[in-house]
N, C-alpha and C positions, 0 to 999 in steps of 0.2 A: 933607653932614655936615661939621660942623667938625672941626678937627684934635683936638681935645681929646675931644670925643665919640668919633670914630673910635678913639682910644687907649683909652678906657675900655671901648667895646663889644668891640672886637677884641683887647684886650689879652691876655686869657687864651689866645686861639687863636694870636697871634703868638709868645707864650711857648712853646706846644706846638711851633709850627713850628720854633723855634730849638733845643729839645731834640731833636727828631727829626733835625735836620740834624747836631748835634753829638754827641749819644750814641747815636742811632737808635732810643731807646725813649722812651716818655712815656706817663703815666697822667692821666686826667681823672677828676675826682670831682664829683658832684653832678648827674647827669641823672637826671629822675625816672622816665623810661617810653621806649618805643621812638620815640614821636612827638618827645620832647625830644632823642633821640640823633639823629634825622633832621635836626632843626633845627641842632643843634651841627656834624654833618658838612656840612652846607651853609655854615655859616659858616666852617668850617676850609678848605675845598676852594680857595677863591680865594687863599689865602695860600701855598699849598704851591707848590713848583718846578713849573713848567709840564710838565717832562718826567717827573715822577712818575706811575706808575700806581697806583690805589689798590684794594685788595681788602677789602670789607666782609663779614665773616663773620657769618651770621644762624643762628638755631637752628630756624626754622620758615619756611614759606611765608607764613604771616600777617605775620611780622616782616619778611620780604622785602619785602612788597607796603608795608609802612609806609615803610620806608627810600626805596624806589624813588619812591613818591608825595611824600615829603618833599623828596626832592633835585629833583624835578620842580617842585614848587611854590616852593622857596626858594633854589635855586641862583642866583647872580647873578654878574656880571662878564663880561668879553669872552672869557675863555678857559674856557668851561664844558666840563667833561668829559662824554661820553656815558656814561650810565648803562645797565648791561647786566645783567639778572639770570641767575644760572646755577645748576643746569643750566636747559636744555641747552647743551652745549658743541659748537659747529659749527666748521667749517674756517674760515670767514669771521671768528669771533671770534679764534681762535688766530692768524690772520693779522695782525689789527689789534693784537695783543700782540706779536708779533714786530716790528712796524713801529714799536712803542713810541708807538702813538697814546695821547693822554690820554684816558683811560678809568677809569670806576669799575665793578669787578665787584661786584655784590650776591650773594654766593655762599653757598649751602647747604653744610653740611658734606660732604654726599654728592659735590659737585663735586671735592673734594680726593681722593677714593677712585677716581675714575674714571680708568681706564688710556687714556693717548693716545699717538699715534704721536709718534716723535722729531721735533723741530722741522726738521732737515735733510730727513728724508723727507717731512715735510709741505711743505716749500718747493717740492719738486719737481713737487707736484701743482698748483700755481697756473699760471694761462695769463696771460701779460703780452700784451696787444694794442696795437699802436701802429701809427698811420699810416704807410704807407710799407713795413711788413713785407712780406716774401714768404711768402704763404700763401693756400690756396684755400679757398673755403667748405666743401668737403666734408672738407678736412683738419682745420679747426676743429671742424666737427661731431663728427668722429670722436674728438677730443681731449675735447671736452666730455661726450659720452655715456659715454665711459670714467670721467668724473669724476662721474656721477651725475646728469646733465641728462636732461630727456626731451623728445623732438621733440613739437611740438603744432603746429596750424594757425598758431595766434598766441601770442606770448609774454607772456601776460597774468598769470601767476602767479610767483612766486619759484621758481628751479629748473627753468625751461622755456627751450626754445629754437625758433625760428621759421625756416626758410629759405625766402626766395621769390626765386630767381635769384641776382643778386648781392647781394641786401639780407639781411643776416642779423641778426635780434633776439635778444637774450639778456637773461635777468632773472637775474642773481646774486643769492643770498639776502640780501647785505649791503647791496644798494643799495635806495633807496626806489622806483626806477622802472628799467624796461629800458633797456638801451643798444642802439644800431643801428648795426652795422658795413657801410659799403658796400665793395664790391670792384671792382677794374678789372682783370678778368682774374685774374691769379695774385698780385695786389698789393692790401694793404688802402688804399683811398683816403681814407676819413673815419670817424672814431669820434665818435658823439655819443650824447647821453642822448635817448631817445624824447621828442618834444615840445618840445624845444630845438634852436636853430641853432647853438649854441655847439660848437666842436669841443673834443675831449678829448685832450690830449697821449699820455697812456697809460692803459689801463685794466688792472687786475690783478683777474683772475676767480679766485675761490675755488671749490673742489671742493665739491658738494652733500653728498657723502658721504666718509666714511674708512674704510669697511667693507674696502677692499682694501690697508689700511696696518696694520702691525703695532705693536697698543697695548702700550707696555711702560713708559711713564713718567707722572708725575703733572702736574697743571696747573702746579704750581710751577716746572717746568723751562721754562716759557714766561715766566717773570717775572724781571727783572733783579734781584739783591739791592739795589744800590745805588739803584735807581730805583723800588722798589715799596714801598708803605706798606700794611702789613696792620693792619686795624682791627677790635678785638673787642668788642662790648658787654659781655661777660662773660670772664674768665680761662678759665672752664671749657671755653668753645669752643675755646680753643687746645689745651687739654689732651687734647680729644676728636679732635683730627686724627688721621690714621693713623700718624704717627709722632711725635704729641704736639708739645711745645714745639721739640724738636731739629729739626723739619723746617723751621722758620721762623726759626731763631737768626740766619741771616745777613741776614734782611729788616728792614726798619723796622717798628716795632710801636707801635700806640697801643692801650692797653686802657682801657675805661670801668670804673671801680670804684664800689662803694657806698660806700666810706669810703676815706680816704687811708691807703696803706700805708707811705709815708714822706714826708720832707719835700719831695722833688721833685715830688710829684703836684700837678698844676694843679687848683685848686679853683673849682666854679662855685656860685652861690647860687640855683640854680634849684629849683622846686618844683612839685607838680602842682597844676593849678588847683582851686578849690573847686567842690563840687557844690551848686547852688543851687536845683534841682528847682522851677524856675518862681517863686521869690521876688523879684519883679521889682523892688520898691523897694531890696531888698538890692543886687541885681545894678546897678542905676541908682547907688548910692552908691558901690560899688566902681569901678565904670568912671569915674565922675566923678574919683575919687582918682587913679586911672592915668592919666586924661588931664591932670590937674593937674601930675602928676609927669614928663609929656611922655613918656610910653609910646607906643610903636606898638602899636595894637590890631589883632589879626588875628582873624576869625572864619570858621568853616566851618560852613555850615548847608544843610540841605536845606528849611528851612522860613522863608524869607526874607520871605514875605508875613506870615506871623505874627510875626516877629520885628520888622518895621516896624510892626505895629499895636500891639504892646506897646510900642515906642519912643515912639510918639506918646502912649500913654495914661499912661506912667511916666516920660516925658522921658530916655529912655535916650540917652548922648551917643554917637551911631554917626557923626557927621560925620568923615570922614577914615578910616574903617574900611577896613582891606585885606581884602577879601573872598577867601576861599580857596575854589576850586571843590572840591565834594564829592568826597572820596577816602576812603582808609583811614586818614587821620589822626584817629582819633577820641578822642584824649586830649589835652585842654588842659594848659596849662602857664604859669607866671609865670617869666620870666628877669629879675631886677632889674638885673644887671650889664649887660645887653644892652639894657635899657629896652622889654622886647617881652612882651606878653601875648597868648595864643592861646586862644580858647575855642570849643567845639564844642556841637552840641546835646544831648550828654550832660551837659555841666555846667550849661547854661542851662536846658534843659527837663526834664531828669532821667529821659530815656528813653534806653535802649540802643537805637539804631536798628539796629545791626549784628545783634542778635539777633531782630529783630521777625519776619523770615521763619521762623526755627526755632522761635520761639514759636508762632507760629500753625499751624505743621506739627504741634506736640504737641496744640494745643488741637483740631485736627481730629479727633482720636481721640474726643473727647467730641461732636463732630457724629455720628461714627459712620460706619463702613464698610458702607452699607447693601447687603445682597443680599436677593434674592427669598426670602420665607419669615422675614425676621427680625421679631422683635417691635418694635413702635414705639409711642411716645407721642405723641399729639396733644393740644396745650394744650387745646383746647376739648372733645375728644369721648373721651379716654383711651386706653387700650391696644387697639391692633390690629395687624394683620399686613400688613407691606408686600409687595404681590403684583406690582408692577413698575410700569413707566412707560408711560404711554398719550399717544398724540397725539389731540385732539379738534378737529373743526371746528365753530367757533363763529362765527356771523355772517359766515360766508364766509372765516374766517381760522383757521389751524391754531394751536393752543395746546397745550403739553405739561403733563401732570398726574402727580402721585404718586398711586398707587392703592392705597388702605388698605381691608383687610377686617376687618369686625366681627362680633360674635356674630350668628347667624342668617344670615350671609352677605351683609350689607348691605355695600355700598361707598361710600367717601368719595373724592371727586376732589379732590386739593389742588392749587392752581396752583401752578407752580414758583416764581412770585415770592413765594410765602407758606411757602416750604419751612422757614422758621426755627421754625415750630411743630412741626416733627417732630424728634424725637431717637430714636436707637435705644434701646430699653429695657434698663436695667441693673437687674437686681433678682433674682428668684427664676428658676429655669431654665424653668419653665412657667407663665407667668401666665394668668390668665383674662382673655379678651377682653371688652371692654364692649360695651353695645347701643347703637347710634347714637340711637335712640329713647328711651331710658330716662334716668332722673334721677338714677341712682346715681352716675355719675362728678362730677355738680355736688356731691352730698352728701359724696362722699369727700373732694374737693379742698377743700370747705368746712372740714370737720373738721382737715384737715390744716393748711389756713391759720391756723387758730386755735392748733394746737399749735406751729406754726412760730413764731407771735408770742411764745409763751412760751419756746421755745427761745432766740430772739433776745434776749429779756428776761434769759435767764441768762447768754448770752455777754457781753452789754452789762455785766452786774454783775459778771462775773468781770474784764472788761476795767477796770471803774471801780475795783475792789479793788486790781488791779494797778496803776493809775495812781497810787494814793494810798500804795502800799508804796514801801519804799526799796531799792535795791540799790546795791553798790558802783560808783562811776564807774570805768571801766577805760580810762585814757587811753593815747594811743598812745606807744610807746618806740621812736623811728623807727630809731635806730642798730642796736639788737638785732633788731628785726623785719626790717629789711633783710639782716642775716646770715641769718636763717632763710629769707627769700625767696630770696635769691641761692644758697643751698644746695640748692634745689629743682631737679632735673635737668631740669624741663619748663618750657614756657611756659604760664602761665594762660590757660585759654579765656576768651572774652568773658564767657560766664556765671558762671564761677568769679569772675572779677574784679569782677563786679557784685555777686554774692552776698557776696564778702568784703568789698566796700565796706558794704554794706546791714547786715551783720553787725557789723562793727566800729563803725559809727555807732551801732548799738543799744547795745553796750556802753559806749559814751562817756556814755550817759544815766545818770541816777540813778534810772530807773525800770525795774523788771525786765522785761527782754525776754522774749519767748516765740516765737522764730523757728523755723520749720519749714523746713528745707532738702530739696527734693524732687529727686531725680535718679536717672536709670537707673544700672543696675551699672556701676562702673568709670568713671564720669563726674566723680570728683574730689571727693565730698563731705568725705571724711575729711581732704583737705589743709586746706580751709576750716576744719575742726573744729580741727585742729592749730594753726593759726594763731590762732583764737580763744583756744584754750586757753593758748598761750604769751603773749598779750597779758594774759589774767587773771592767770597765774602771776608775770609780772614786775612786776604792779601788787600783789602781796603777798596775793591771795586763792587759795584752794584750789580745784580743779577736779575734779569727779566725772564720770567717763565712764561710762556704762551701756551694756552689750550683752547681747543676750538669749542667747547661748551662751558655754560655756567656751573652745571653740576660737577664737571671734571675740574674746573678751577678750583671749587670748593674742596674736593677730594684731594687735590694737590695741596692746597694750603694747609689742611688737617694733617696730611701726612708729613709734610715738610715741617711744620711745628712740632710734631710729635717727635720726630727724629732729632730735631735740633734744639729741643726744649732746655736743656741742660748744658747748653753752649753759648757763647757771647755773639748770638746773631739775632737780628730781628727780622721777621717774615711778616710781610703785608699781603693784602689780596684786593683786586678790583674787579668786581662784577657786578651784575644787576642785583645781587643779593645784599649790597651794601645800600645805606640810605645815602642822601646827598651830603649830610655833614660828615659821615665816615668817609666818603670819597675825598671831601675837601681836605680832611685832616690827613689822608693818606697820602694825597698828592703833594701837601706842604712838607710832609716828612720825607717823601721821596726826593722833592727838590733840596731839602736840607742835607741829605745823606744820612738821615735817621733810619732809614729803612734799608736794609742790605740785600733782602731777597723779596721781590715783588711778583706776585702770581696773579695772572689775569687773562681775559679773552683777548680779542682783537681791539678792546679798549686801550691796551697798553700802547697801540700804534697811532693813537690820537695826537693832535697838535699839541693839546694841552699837557702831554705827559713831558716832565722834565727830570732827567738824572742829574745827580751831581757828578757821578763818575761811573759810566755804564762801562762794564767789562765783559760780561758774559750773557748770552741769549740762548735760552733753552725752549725749543719748539716742539710741541707735542702734535704729531699728525698734521704736518704742514699742508698736505694736500687737501684738507679739509678747510683751508682759509681762502678768502676770494682773490681774484686777480689783482686787484688793488692792494690788498694787505700784502701779497707776494711781492709786489714790485718794492714795497716799502722795505720789506725783509731782506730784498736783493741789495738795497743801498746800506743797510746795517752791516751786511757780511764783510764789508771792508773796514769797518769801524770797532768791531768786538770780536771776540770769538763767539762761534756760533755751534750748538750742539742740537741735531734735530732727531727726535725719537718717531720711529715709525713701526707699525705692526704689518706693513705691506712688503712682501719679499722683493728681493732685487736678484736678478739673475746673475749668475757668476760673470757672464760675458760683459754684462753692462756694469758690473763692479770693476771689471778690468778697464772699461773705456773710461770711467769716472775717477779711478783711483789716481791720485796726484791732484786733480782738481777738487775732489770732494773725496775725503776720507771716509771709509765705510767699515763698520765694525758690525759683526753679526752675532748675535745672541742665540744660539740654537741648543742649549741643553737645558733641560728643565730644572729648577730648583730641588735641592736634596728633599726628598720626603713628599714632593707633590705627587698626587695620584690622579690618573686619568678620570675624568668625570663620567660616571654611569649615565648613559645616554638612553632615554625610553622615548619611542615614537608611538603614540596609542590614541585611539578615539577618546574623545572628551566623555567623561561621565562624572557625575557629582560624587558617587562613592569613590572615585580614585583621587578625586581633588581632596576629598576630606582625608582619605588614608595617608596620602603623602604629605599633607600639610601637618597632621597631627604627629607624625612619625618624626618631623623634624623639630616641631615644637616640644616634644618630649625628650629630645637630647638638648634643650636650651639653645637651640638655633633659630634663624629667621628665614623668610621665604620671599622671593620676588615672583609676582604673578603679572606676567606682561600681557597686556590688553591694548593694542595699538590703535583704537578707535576713541579719540577723546570725546566724541558726542555720546558715547554709550557707557562711558567709564562710571558714572555715578550709579546707573543701573547695574553694572557689573560688581560694584561694591556692595549694593543691597542684596544681590543673589549670593555673594560669597558669605554676607555677614548672616544670612539666614542658614546656611550650610553650617557656619562656625560662630555661633552667638557669643561666645566668650573670648574670642580672638580680637586683638586690636587691629585695625586695617587703616593704612594711610595710602593717600592718592598722591601720585606725581607725575606731571606731564609738562611740556614745554610752554603751554598756554597759560599756566598759572600765575597768579600775582607772586612778584618775586619774594616778597616776606613770607608768603604762605608756604612756597616751595621750599625756602630755607628752612622754616620750622619744621616740616615734614622730614626733610632729609636729616636735620640735625637729631630729631627723635628717633629716626630708624637707625641712625649711626649710634645711638646710644642706647638700643635695644629697648626703648619704650614702645615701639610699633612691632608688631609680630610679622605682619604681611606687608610688603610694598607693592599696590597695585599700580603699575606703572606702564608709560609708554617706551618707546625705544630710546628714550633720554638717557637712560642708563648704560646704553650699548658701549661706550668708550671709557675705559680707564677706571671706572669705580672699583675701589679695593676693600672689601669688607669681610674679613675673614670669617665672621660669625654666619654670613648668609651662605648656606650650603644646599639650598634646595631652589630650582627654578622651575616654574610652570610658565609655558608659554601658550597661550590660548590662540586658535585659528593659525597655526604654525604654517600652513600652505600659503599664507598672504605675505611670506618674508622672502627675501632672498638669501641665498646661502651663506654669504658673508656675514650678513646680518646676523642670522641664525647663530653662526660660529661666535661672533663678537658677544651676542647676549651669553651664550654659553660660558664664554670666558669670565663671566662676572662671578660665577661660583667657583668654588675648589681652589680659593686663594690661599688656604693654609694647608695643614696636613690631615684635616679630617676628611673623608670620604664624601664627595658632593654628587648630587644626583640633579639631572635635567629632564624634564618631561616635556615633550613637544607633542601638543594634542591639536587633533584636526577633527572638524565638526562633519564633513561630507561623509557619506557612505562609503565612498571609495576615493581614493586617491591615486592619479594618473598623471601621465606627462611631465611636465618640468617639475611641478611639484614633488611628484614622487622621486625624480631623480635628486632634487635637491636634499630632500629628507633622507633617501638611501646614502647619498655621500656623505651626510652629516653623522649618519650612524656608523659608516665605515671609518670616519676619521676620528677614532677615539683616542688614538695616540697623543701624547704630549708632543706639541711641536707641528701637528698635523694642519694648524692654520695656514701655514704657507703654502701647502697644497692646495687648500680650499680657496685661499685667496687668489691664487693663479687661476683656478677654474672659474670663479664667480666674478670677482672683480675684473678679470681680464687686465686691462692695461691702465685703468684708471690711477693706480698708485704710481706708474712711471711717468704719467702725463705732468706731474708735479716736478719731475726730475728734468724732463726731456722737452716739455713745451708743446704747444698745439700742432706746429708743422712737423715736428717728429712724430707726434701721435699719429697724423695723417700716414706717414711713411711706415709706421708700425702696422696699420690697418692694411696697407697694400702687401706687404712682405713678412709680416710676422715679428714679434718682438725679438725672438732669438736671433735671426739673421740680421736685423736692423742693429741691434747691438754688437754683432760681431763686425758689420761694416764701420761703425762708429769707433770701436776699439782700434781696428786696422787704421782708420784715418788719423786717429790721436798718435798712434805709434809712427806714422810717416812723418807727421809734423815735427813730433819730437827728435826724432832720429836724422830727419833730412833724407832718408834713403825710402825709395818705393818699396812697396811691400812685395816679398816674393810671390811669384804666380802659384796660385793654388791649383795643381795639375790633377788630372786623372792619371793613374798609373795601372795598367792591366797586369794583373796577377793571375795567371792561369796555369796551375800546377797539379799535377795527378795527386790529389789528396782529399778526402773528405773533410768538410768544414761545416761544422754545426756545434750547437750547445744540445746534446740529446735530451729530449724530455724526460726520459726516464733518470736522467741524472739532475736535472732542474726541473721539478714537477710544476711549479708555478708559472703559468705563461706570462704575466706581467714582470715577474722577476727576470725570466729569461730574456725578454725583450730589452729590459733595462741593461743587463748585463752586455748584451750586443753592443748597445749604445755606448756604455761606458768603456769597454774596452777598445772600441774603433775610435773613441775620442782620446786615446792616450797619445801623447806627443813624443816620448822619448823611450828607448828600449829599457832603460833603467826603470823608468816609472811603470812600465809594463810588468816587468820582473817583480816589482815591489807589489802592485796590484794583484798579481798571481798568488804571491804568497799571502799577502793580507786577506784576501777574499776565500782561497782555497786551502791555505796552511799546506802541511805536507802529505794530504791524502792523494792517492792516484787519480789522475784525471783521466777520463776517456780521450781516445785517440783524435777524434773529431774536434774537441775543445783545443787539444794541444796543437793540433794543425791551425786552428783559428789564431791562437797566441803567434804562431809562426809567421803566418799571413800578415797579420797586423805588424810584426817586428819589420818585416820585409818592406811593407808599405811606408812604415815611419823612416826607415833607413833610405829608400828610394826617393824620398822627398827631398832629401839634401843633396841629391845628384841629378845628372841629366838624363836618368834612365826613364823611358816610357813604357817598357814593358818588360815582364819576366814570365816566360811562358814555356811549355814544353810542346814540341812538335815530334810526331812520330813518323819516321822515314824506314822504308824498306829498301835495303840495297843488297843486290846480288841474292835476294831471297832471305835476307837476315833483317829482322826488325830492329831499328835503332831509336831510342828515346833520347832526343836532344833538348837541352835546356838552353834557352836562346834568351839573351838579355839585348834590348835594343835601346839606343841612345837617341836623342834629338840633336846632339852635336858631336863632333868629332872627338874621339878619345884620344889621349895624348901619349906620346912614347913612353913617358915617366909611368903612366897608368898601365900600359901594357906590359912594362917591364916587372912592376910588381906583380901583375896578374901571372905572368908565366913563372916568376920566382915562387909562387905559391903553389902552382899547378901547370905542368908543361903541356897538359892535355887540351888546354883551350886554344880554339881557332879564333880568329879575328878579323874583323874589317874596320875600317874608320867608324863605321855606323852601329855595328853589332858584335858581340862575342856569342860563342856557342861551346857546347862540350857535351859529350856522352854522359847521361846522368849517373850510369853507374861508376864514372871515373871521379865522380865527387865524393865516393865512399858511402858507408852506412848511413853516417849522418848527414846527408846532403843538404837538408835545409839549413842546418847550423852553418855549414861550410858556404852556402849562398850569402848567409849575412855577411860573413868576412870579406866575401868577394864584392859585395856591394859597397861595403865601407871604403874600398880602396878608390872608389868613383866620387867620394864626398866632395863637394865643391868648398872652396874657402869661405869662412864665415857664414856658411850657411845655416839660418836658423831652422828649429823644428817646426813644421807646419802641419796642419791636420788636412786629410783628404779623404775623399770617397768616390766611388764611380758607379756607373750603372748601365744596364743594357735594355734597349727598348723591344717592345713587342706591340706591333701594331694590329 
């Protein structure tokens, strides 16, 4: 690198180093995100004095992994510092700090709250070993066992020792390999690393444990003030240290800032990389410009082969690109002053690979957790009952089948490779089973297909109308939006970030958006809504936020005001909590444009509401509004941007059907630090209630006590007060006077009330982080979704939350038992999607599909209706009839199953069958296989399942109807023939390609056949290549399954 280029590239970092050496503090402005911060730190480290140790404070494990990966990828120079994530904090690490080793600690805030032994006390626990020391093997072993080492036959893991005569092996935790000490009587003769002949002068052995030491000081005591740099990507991280900034004032400090706080701040001109979403001509143009400007291009991808293919087709200038190994560095950036550009799959392809596994996990809900006795829908045969899995011996080989029972006791055996035709029925509680031999199912689906086409046409017309309408373009205001983002006390999850980016991109268009944001309770939908509302307000348009209940309106108003209090935005509220004078003042201010964001119930849809310039409508749980209100909302959808929030899940197939008409974002990952709620289902007892409440109050928390009988609520309060005479109890329910209800909620919100005795009025949206214990009395009287929504009101922060569902009856059976058991099992974060599908059935989709479609869903199940709707939408969009979804018979001599000793969980095994069978391309099949099973060897029956599905997928794009083996005996010799049958004549060109591949094929216009042994050892893989020869032009990938009948 030339001197001038080095000066321009490293200039800002040299200036930072100078400031740190002279004043001890520095500020760096202009880093777009964690990945950019990691790159900046990697650039700074080589310029710091070699003796300095660096502590980089992070707010989450995810942020920690990004910084660690960035330093691993980008650190350069001869004096590279070791990068150590903490916690954990072991004696070996503390020893390195005491030795002043050049090191970078990437430390979570919790590391500074940990109590550690005094350095002098720790020093006494280290054992120094030097050749020539007078020491016996037994003496050494005794010292090391005292320090936590374990005796083993061989020292092949850290923290172990092995003694064989006068040879002693030790593996200290901080070393990469064990060391070997040879004794000569009572003297150490040699010290070497195992596997090396080089002698080591002295080895310092750290203790494995510090349990026998007195913990009384913090990590900071191990850091020298004049030789330690503390780096914080956000100033708030320093404030949240145990003693705040006072604890680190003697150390050197570097803080990354969203904007310059004074003239001394060092500024960078970096920015986040643009999202291209696969627009390759535009990518090529931008990369060419960067190349012309002599930028270093860096790309991290897990899709190198695809990228190389696009490079050839679109002439992407990839020569000289620095390829970064796939890590957690998922955010691209452009650094003009450093002449560097970094891109990832997320920017280039437009997919968030990070959330792929989580997305699929939620989609699994719609495949269904099949249990014996569940109602299911088979695509070709209608509604039946799943009665179990069966192994059948076919042509000398074992295959596994799903067994479905239909009306009259008929049974359908469905091969596992075609499990994608089966979905759990979601509709009415007791559907009527179809007959296998009847024509009713075909007639029902034919009528519903026709109606689905009409519904698709209505959706497309609404979409076209919206595309012709105009809405204000709401453009970014980076400085102010950054202030709002920095004030958020948590780091956005990957799903929140993606949803926010999608939402903001919508608002920048001049076409009204209609985005549905779907996410489980507590997963952060409101934060996305706040940022969107702020964007609209600072662009000079008004925002209406509609919520279904008065209490939720008040909660939203409090949340919005709290988040926006330091910004130039005025928030108003309209609900029955406001008196007539307040309402009149609010309406006047709204009409005059003096209120930027108005939050209210359906009152906002009244005729007397006048906006000066409405630009965005945010609707929380639209399905809870009435028909008249929904019609009004439908009108508004062509006049302003609309964002709808819901905790009701949307099946993937329905998502596909609605994409384009209604953009959908799904938030499926829990916020960092959120813990699953500890759920208890127990009989009611006074002692239990007292114990639970007193424990919560002892940690300065508050309690919800849910009692859903308004008539007896006063009596319930009287009983509670007797049990807990010193505790403050408030009552809240929907029949209370508005003023009184408002007073109680305000007092509870401000911690003046310890227990809120409440009805289910709290079940939607309340977000009070200090309330972390809930007691639900008479829990058997609630629906499952209601119980789940109630439980979601606690555990909103990072403190462990508890929910107690109490029953009064001597025993719980039937449906109440099943509901409570499902709730107990659904402890994982995000399990609300699964529970919503079980209990709400299709109530949530009714708001999207309408009443007529609701009837169709009852008739054929939600999944199949969504599939038919998606097909109808695609036909109208493309003008092409959907390709026939055909049965293909695959009957080959191989055992097909997922062995029960390989996957022991039966629900997981069934779900794997469905997931594998539903895959639509061979590439996706291979990717799934690698992602699910890695490199571990698979049992042959499972390998065969993948091969059978691959053949099915490939054959769908051909005229093939069957791939099977027939056994013939000719002149006393048994011949195994593979026969491929076609529904239409094969062409001379295809025959030519077939014979060019293998001359042994026999053929007629309708079928081809060959001795199986002529296909070679890898005959299944060879069959794949043969099937590809017959691929029809422009054949889309489609899904298929088949079944055989038994009466």
